[in-house]
C-alpha positions as CSV (number, residue, x, y, z in Angstrom):
1,M,-8.0,-18.4,-19.6
2,T,-10.8,-17.1,-17.4
3,H,-13.5,-14.9,-18.8
4,T,-13.3,-11.3,-17.8
5,D,-16.4,-11.2,-15.7
6,E,-15.8,-14.6,-14.0
7,I,-14.8,-14.5,-10.3
8,P,-12.5,-17.3,-9.4
9,T,-13.2,-19.2,-6.2
10,P,-10.6,-21.1,-4.1
11,P,-10.9,-24.9,-4.2
12,R,-13.4,-26.2,-1.7
13,N,-10.8,-28.4,0.0
14,L,-8.6,-25.5,1.1
15,P,-10.5,-24.9,4.4
16,D,-9.8,-28.5,5.3
17,V,-6.0,-27.9,5.2
18,C,-6.4,-25.7,8.3
19,V,-5.2,-27.4,11.4
20,R,-6.9,-24.9,13.7
21,C,-3.6,-23.9,15.4
22,A,-5.0,-20.4,15.9
23,T,-1.7,-18.8,14.9
24,C,-3.6,-16.4,12.6
25,M,-5.7,-15.4,15.6
26,A,-2.6,-14.2,17.5
27,V,-1.7,-11.7,14.7
28,C,-5.1,-10.5,13.7
29,P,-5.3,-6.8,14.6
30,V,-9.1,-6.6,14.4
31,S,-10.1,-9.6,16.6
32,R,-7.6,-8.3,19.2
33,V,-9.5,-5.1,19.7
34,T,-13.2,-6.0,19.1
35,P,-15.3,-9.1,19.8
36,R,-17.5,-8.3,16.8
37,F,-15.0,-10.0,14.5
38,P,-14.5,-13.7,15.2
39,G,-11.0,-13.7,13.8
40,P,-9.3,-15.1,10.6
41,K,-9.6,-18.8,11.6
42,Q,-13.3,-18.6,12.1
43,A,-14.0,-16.0,9.3
44,G,-11.9,-17.8,6.8
45,P,-11.5,-21.6,6.8
46,G,-13.9,-22.1,9.7
47,A,-16.9,-20.4,8.1
48,Q,-15.9,-21.5,4.6
49,R,-16.8,-25.1,5.4
50,F,-20.4,-24.1,5.8
51,R,-20.8,-21.5,3.1
52,S,-22.9,-22.3,0.1
53,A,-23.1,-20.4,-3.2
54,S,-26.8,-21.1,-3.4
55,E,-27.6,-19.7,0.1
56,A,-27.6,-16.0,1.2
57,S,-24.6,-14.8,3.2
58,V,-25.1,-14.3,6.9
59,D,-21.6,-13.2,7.8
60,D,-22.2,-9.5,8.3
61,W,-19.0,-9.4,10.4
62,I,-16.9,-10.2,7.4
63,E,-16.8,-6.5,6.5
64,L,-14.7,-5.9,9.7
65,C,-11.7,-7.7,8.1
66,T,-9.1,-5.0,7.0
67,A,-7.5,-7.3,4.4
68,C,-4.1,-6.7,6.1
69,R,-3.1,-10.3,5.1
70,L,-1.1,-10.9,8.3
71,C,-3.0,-14.2,8.7
72,D,-1.5,-15.4,5.4
73,T,2.0,-14.7,6.5
74,V,1.8,-16.9,9.6
75,C,-0.3,-19.8,8.5
76,P,1.9,-23.0,8.8
77,T,-0.2,-24.9,6.2
78,G,-0.5,-22.2,3.6
79,V,-4.3,-21.7,3.7
80,P,-5.0,-18.4,1.7
81,I,-7.1,-17.1,4.6
82,S,-7.3,-13.5,3.2
83,E,-8.6,-14.8,-0.1
84,L,-11.4,-16.8,1.6
85,N,-12.3,-13.7,3.5
86,L,-12.3,-11.6,0.3
87,M,-14.5,-14.1,-1.5
88,A,-17.0,-14.1,1.4
89,K,-17.0,-10.3,1.6
90,A,-17.6,-10.0,-2.2
91,K,-20.5,-12.4,-2.0
92,Y,-22.0,-10.6,1.0
93,L,-21.8,-7.2,-0.7
94,D,-22.9,-8.5,-4.1
95,E,-26.1,-9.7,-2.4
96,R,-26.8,-6.6,-0.3
97,G,-25.4,-4.0,-2.7
98,R,-22.6,-1.5,-2.1
99,T,-23.0,2.0,-0.8
100,F,-22.5,5.3,-2.7
101,R,-19.6,6.0,-0.2
102,D,-17.7,2.9,-1.5
103,W,-18.5,3.8,-5.1
104,L,-17.0,7.2,-4.5
105,L,-14.0,6.2,-2.4
106,V,-12.7,3.5,-4.8
107,R,-12.7,6.1,-7.6
108,S,-10.3,8.4,-6.0
109,D,-7.9,7.9,-8.9
110,L,-10.4,9.5,-11.2
111,F,-11.2,12.4,-8.9
112,G,-7.6,12.9,-7.9
113,E,-6.4,14.5,-11.1
114,W,-9.3,17.0,-10.9
115,A,-8.7,17.7,-7.3
116,S,-5.0,18.2,-7.9
117,R,-5.7,20.7,-10.6
118,F,-7.8,22.7,-8.2
119,S,-5.9,21.9,-5.0
120,R,-5.9,25.5,-3.8
121,I,-9.7,25.3,-3.6
122,V,-10.1,21.6,-2.7
123,N,-7.6,21.4,0.2
124,P,-9.2,24.2,2.3
125,L,-12.6,22.8,1.5
126,M,-11.7,19.4,2.8
127,K,-10.6,21.0,6.1
128,N,-13.7,23.2,6.4
129,R,-15.7,22.2,9.5
130,T,-19.0,22.4,7.7
131,I,-17.8,20.3,4.8
132,R,-16.4,17.7,7.2
133,W,-19.7,17.6,9.1
134,L,-21.6,17.0,5.9
135,L,-19.2,14.2,4.9
136,D,-19.6,12.7,8.3
137,K,-23.4,12.8,8.3
138,V,-24.2,12.1,4.7
139,L,-21.4,9.8,3.6
140,E,-20.2,8.6,7.1
141,I,-16.6,9.5,6.4
142,D,-15.4,10.2,9.9
143,R,-14.7,13.8,10.6
144,R,-11.9,12.9,12.9
145,R,-9.9,11.3,10.1
146,A,-7.4,13.7,8.5
147,L,-7.9,13.7,4.8
148,P,-4.8,13.7,2.5
149,E,-4.0,16.9,0.7
150,Y,-3.7,17.2,-3.1
151,E,-0.7,18.7,-4.9
152,T,-0.1,20.7,-8.0
153,P,1.5,19.7,-10.4
154,T,1.0,16.0,-10.3
155,F,4.0,13.7,-10.4
156,R,3.3,12.8,-14.0
157,E,3.1,16.5,-14.9
158,W,6.4,17.1,-13.1
159,F,8.1,14.2,-14.8
160,S,6.9,15.2,-18.3
161,T,8.4,18.7,-18.0
162,R,11.6,18.0,-16.2
163,P,15.0,18.0,-18.0
164,A,15.8,14.6,-19.5
165,A,18.7,14.0,-17.1
166,S,18.3,10.2,-17.3
167,E,18.5,9.9,-21.0
168,A,22.3,9.6,-21.2
169,A,23.6,7.0,-23.7
170,G,24.3,3.6,-22.3
171,R,22.1,3.8,-19.2
172,P,19.9,0.8,-18.6
173,R,16.2,1.6,-18.6
174,I,13.9,1.1,-15.6
175,A,10.2,1.7,-15.5
176,Y,8.4,3.2,-12.5
177,F,4.9,2.4,-11.3
178,H,4.2,5.4,-9.1
179,G,0.5,4.7,-8.2
180,C,-2.3,7.1,-7.7
181,F,-1.3,8.5,-4.3
182,T,2.2,9.5,-5.4
183,N,0.8,11.1,-8.5
184,T,-1.7,13.4,-6.8
185,N,-0.9,13.5,-3.0
186,E,2.8,12.7,-2.3
187,V,4.6,13.9,-5.4
188,D,7.9,14.1,-3.5
189,V,7.9,10.3,-3.1
190,G,8.0,10.0,-6.8
191,K,10.7,12.6,-7.2
192,A,12.8,10.8,-4.6
193,S,12.3,7.5,-6.3
194,V,13.5,9.0,-9.7
195,A,16.5,10.6,-8.0
196,L,17.6,7.4,-6.4
197,L,17.2,5.3,-9.6
198,E,19.1,7.9,-11.6
199,A,21.9,8.0,-9.0
200,H,22.2,4.2,-9.5
201,G,22.7,4.8,-13.2
202,F,19.2,4.1,-14.6
203,S,17.3,5.9,-17.2
204,V,13.8,6.2,-15.7
205,I,10.6,5.9,-17.8
206,I,7.0,6.2,-16.7
207,P,4.9,3.7,-18.6
208,P,1.1,4.2,-19.1
209,Q,-0.7,3.0,-16.0
210,R,-4.0,3.1,-14.1
211,C,-5.0,2.5,-10.5
212,C,-3.8,-0.9,-9.5
213,G,-7.3,-1.8,-8.3
214,I,-6.6,-2.5,-4.6
215,P,-9.2,0.0,-3.3
216,R,-11.8,-2.0,-5.2
217,L,-10.4,-5.2,-3.8
218,G,-10.6,-3.8,-0.3
219,V,-14.4,-3.2,-0.5
220,G,-15.0,-6.7,-2.0
221,D,-15.5,-5.5,-5.6
222,L,-13.6,-8.3,-7.3
223,R,-15.1,-7.6,-10.7
224,G,-14.0,-4.0,-10.5
225,A,-10.6,-5.1,-9.3
226,R,-10.3,-7.5,-12.2
227,E,-11.3,-4.9,-14.8
228,M,-8.6,-2.6,-13.4
229,G,-6.1,-5.4,-13.5
230,L,-6.8,-6.3,-17.1
231,R,-6.5,-2.7,-18.1
232,N,-3.1,-2.3,-16.3
233,L,-1.7,-5.5,-17.7
234,S,-2.5,-4.3,-21.3
235,L,-0.6,-1.1,-20.4
236,L,2.4,-2.7,-18.6
237,L,3.1,-5.9,-20.4
238,P,4.6,-4.1,-23.5
239,T,7.2,-2.6,-21.2
240,V,8.3,-5.9,-19.6
241,R,8.2,-7.7,-23.0
242,E,10.8,-5.3,-24.3
243,G,13.1,-6.3,-21.5
244,T,12.5,-3.5,-19.0
245,D,12.0,-4.1,-15.3
246,I,9.3,-2.2,-13.4
247,V,9.8,-0.9,-9.8
248,F,7.1,0.3,-7.4
249,S,7.4,2.5,-4.3
250,S,3.9,1.6,-2.8
251,T,3.8,-1.7,-1.0
252,S,0.0,-1.9,-1.5
253,C,0.3,-1.3,-5.3
254,G,3.2,-3.8,-5.4
255,L,1.2,-6.5,-3.6
256,M,-1.7,-6.0,-5.9
257,L,0.4,-6.1,-9.1
258,R,2.7,-8.9,-8.0
259,H,0.4,-11.3,-6.2
260,E,-3.3,-10.5,-6.4
261,Y,-3.4,-10.2,-10.2
262,G,-2.3,-13.8,-10.5
263,P,-3.3,-16.2,-7.7
264,L,-6.5,-14.3,-6.7
265,L,-7.8,-12.7,-9.9
266,N,-6.3,-15.2,-12.3
267,L,-5.5,-12.6,-14.9
268,P,-3.7,-13.7,-18.1
269,G,-0.2,-12.3,-18.2
270,A,0.0,-11.7,-14.5
271,E,2.9,-14.0,-13.9
272,E,4.8,-12.5,-16.8
273,L,4.5,-9.1,-15.2
274,A,5.3,-10.4,-11.6
275,K,8.6,-11.8,-12.8
276,R,9.9,-8.3,-13.8
277,L,8.3,-6.3,-11.0
278,F,10.3,-5.2,-7.9
279,D,10.0,-3.0,-4.8
280,I,12.3,-0.1,-5.4
281,C,14.3,-0.8,-2.2
282,E,14.4,-4.5,-3.0
283,L,16.1,-3.6,-6.4
284,L,18.5,-1.1,-4.9
285,L,19.5,-3.4,-2.1
286,R,20.2,-6.2,-4.5
287,L,22.4,-4.0,-6.6
288,R,24.3,-3.0,-3.5
289,E,24.8,-6.6,-2.4
290,E,26.0,-7.5,-5.9
291,G,28.4,-4.5,-5.9
292,K,26.7,-3.0,-9.0
293,Q,25.9,0.7,-9.4
294,A,26.0,1.2,-5.7
295,V,26.1,4.8,-4.4
296,Q,27.8,6.1,-1.4
297,F,25.5,7.5,1.3
298,R,26.6,10.6,3.2
299,P,26.5,10.6,7.0
300,L,23.1,11.4,8.4
301,P,23.4,11.7,12.2
302,M,19.8,11.4,13.5
303,R,17.5,8.9,15.1
304,A,14.8,7.4,12.9
305,A,12.2,4.6,13.3
306,Y,11.1,2.2,10.6
307,F,7.6,0.6,10.5
308,A,7.1,-2.5,8.2
309,P,3.7,-2.3,6.6
310,C,1.5,-5.4,6.6
311,H,1.6,-5.5,2.8
312,M,5.4,-5.4,2.8
313,K,5.4,-8.5,5.0
314,S,2.9,-10.2,2.5
315,L,5.4,-9.6,-0.3
316,N,7.7,-12.0,1.4
317,I,10.9,-10.2,0.4
318,G,12.1,-9.3,3.9
319,L,12.6,-5.6,4.9
320,P,14.8,-4.2,2.1
321,A,14.2,-0.6,3.0
322,L,15.4,-1.2,6.6
323,E,18.5,-2.9,5.3
324,L,19.3,0.0,3.0
325,L,18.7,2.5,5.8
326,R,21.2,0.6,7.9
327,C,23.8,1.4,5.2
328,V,23.5,5.2,5.9
329,P,26.5,6.3,8.2
330,G,25.4,7.9,11.4
331,L,21.7,7.0,11.1
332,D,20.4,5.4,14.2
333,I,17.5,3.4,12.8
334,R,15.1,1.4,15.0
335,L,12.5,-1.1,14.0
336,I,9.0,-0.3,15.4
337,E,7.8,-3.5,17.0
338,A,4.1,-3.3,16.1
339,E,2.1,-5.6,13.8
340,C,-0.3,-3.1,12.1
341,C,-1.0,0.6,11.9
342,G,-4.7,-0.1,11.8
343,L,-5.8,2.1,8.9
344,G,-6.6,-0.7,6.4
345,G,-6.8,1.7,3.4
346,L,-10.3,3.0,2.9
347,Y,-11.4,1.0,6.0
348,G,-10.0,3.7,8.3
349,F,-12.1,6.5,6.7
350,K,-15.4,4.9,7.5
351,K,-17.2,6.2,10.5
352,E,-18.3,2.9,11.9
353,K,-14.7,1.6,11.8
354,Y,-12.8,4.6,12.9
355,A,-12.6,3.5,16.6
356,I,-11.3,0.1,15.6
357,T,-8.5,1.6,13.5
358,E,-7.5,3.9,16.4
359,E,-7.5,1.1,18.9
360,I,-5.3,-1.1,16.7
361,G,-2.8,1.7,16.3
362,R,-2.3,2.3,20.0
363,D,0.6,-0.2,20.3
364,L,2.3,1.5,17.4
365,A,1.9,4.9,19.0
366,K,3.3,3.7,22.3
367,E,6.3,2.2,20.6
368,V,7.0,5.4,18.7
369,A,6.8,7.3,22.0
370,R,9.3,4.9,23.5
371,I,11.8,5.2,20.7
372,D,11.2,9.0,20.3
373,P,12.5,9.2,16.8
374,E,13.1,12.5,14.9
375,V,11.5,11.0,11.8
376,I,9.4,7.9,11.1
377,L,9.8,5.9,7.8
378,T,7.4,3.5,6.2
379,D,6.8,2.3,2.6
380,C,3.0,2.5,2.6
381,E,1.0,5.7,2.0
382,G,-1.8,4.4,4.3
383,C,0.6,3.7,7.1
384,R,2.1,7.2,6.7
385,M,-1.3,8.8,7.0
386,Q,-2.2,6.8,10.1
387,I,1.1,7.3,11.9
388,R,1.0,11.0,11.3
389,Q,-2.5,11.1,12.8
390,L,-1.5,8.8,15.7
391,T,1.8,10.5,16.6
392,R,1.7,14.0,15.1
393,R,5.3,13.4,14.0
394,K,7.1,13.7,10.7
395,V,6.6,10.5,8.6
396,L,8.4,9.9,5.2
397,H,8.9,7.1,2.7
398,P,12.3,5.6,3.1
399,V,13.3,6.8,-0.4
400,Q,12.9,10.4,0.7
401,L,15.5,10.0,3.5
402,L,17.8,7.9,1.2
403,R,17.6,10.6,-1.5
404,F,18.6,13.2,1.1
405,S,21.7,11.2,1.9
406,I,23.1,11.1,-1.6
407,D,24.3,14.0,-3.8
408,T,21.3,15.3,-5.8
409,H,20.4,18.7,-7.0
410,D,16.9,18.6,-5.5
411,K,16.8,17.5,-1.9
412,G,13.0,17.6,-1.8
413,E,11.4,17.2,1.6
414,R,14.1,17.3,4.2
415,P,14.1,15.1,7.4
416,L,14.3,16.9,10.7
417,V,17.6,18.3,11.9
418,R,19.0,16.3,14.8
419,R,17.9,17.8,18.1
420,Q,20.7,19.2,20.3
């Protein structure tokens, strides 16, 4: 068992497994658009061979890595390139110190509840030109980046006051890890997830939970991420130990809980949690394939496009949402052939990186224009934010459209009506 403030480091021989095939370079979205980042092969195993714990970091370009993890998905020898990059980023920032901007952004879970409570004041303020100018100049949060709006009530408040429709006797229990963004910014994603799970015969519970910690991981704060992970494990393990599975609707939260808690952060109990943790569409698709608790989808004649988030690819479970969407009669669903949306979580809010995120997203925007869908679907909240900004089109989580195609009392946010 690792001590709580120890930061694990990958074995020194991992870089030597790299065969320098440069496959990771072909998928890296950052090195494709800027020469300032040498790419995952050089930033990860290439540079790791010469890094020393006793010497100061000189890899200032390591901060340009978005932690999309696409490099890991294509490496033929299994080198954990993204982990090497994260270790290097953490060391570099530990030595130089982190900015107040990073301190503020990674604590959005703490401020989110407060902002949701006063959303009628906070949302207009965050659109005010003077406020955006100040955020741009003082904190270097780019004024061109659309900020997410907060919602009242939060998802947890809504769930705690709703009728206990899922408490019917004999229903199997399922726990839902909703994540911070669903709780305060996209409440309808949580409502749709609950509606789908109940339609499949489950009794939904919401276990105690905190931020998964992936914002801290993204800025190289491994100690902070580890603290968040330990806190979450203490809250979630009692649920899985009583025999209840947990589903998530955010691919980034799911990747953090299912993969980073164990191999990267080496948290005790991480593997026990991972075995009972599922993407919501992964679980529903499995039930459908097994012929258990399957629902009948109503026809939905419209054209939609699906974008697979980078973190969904890193989960290595295929594209379950796309497979479920293909079960909806009349739905013309197209896969958007683009590697990355470009946002990279908090990365895309930073002024010095905004241009990189926009350039990465150009291919996606062009593909959307070619398909010309009536609605775009993707599992990641960051991807939804970026695609809305890139395309000015309606973007939903797949569960929101799937909920619309089954018989529920609350249809929530509706997809666009098919154009005539």
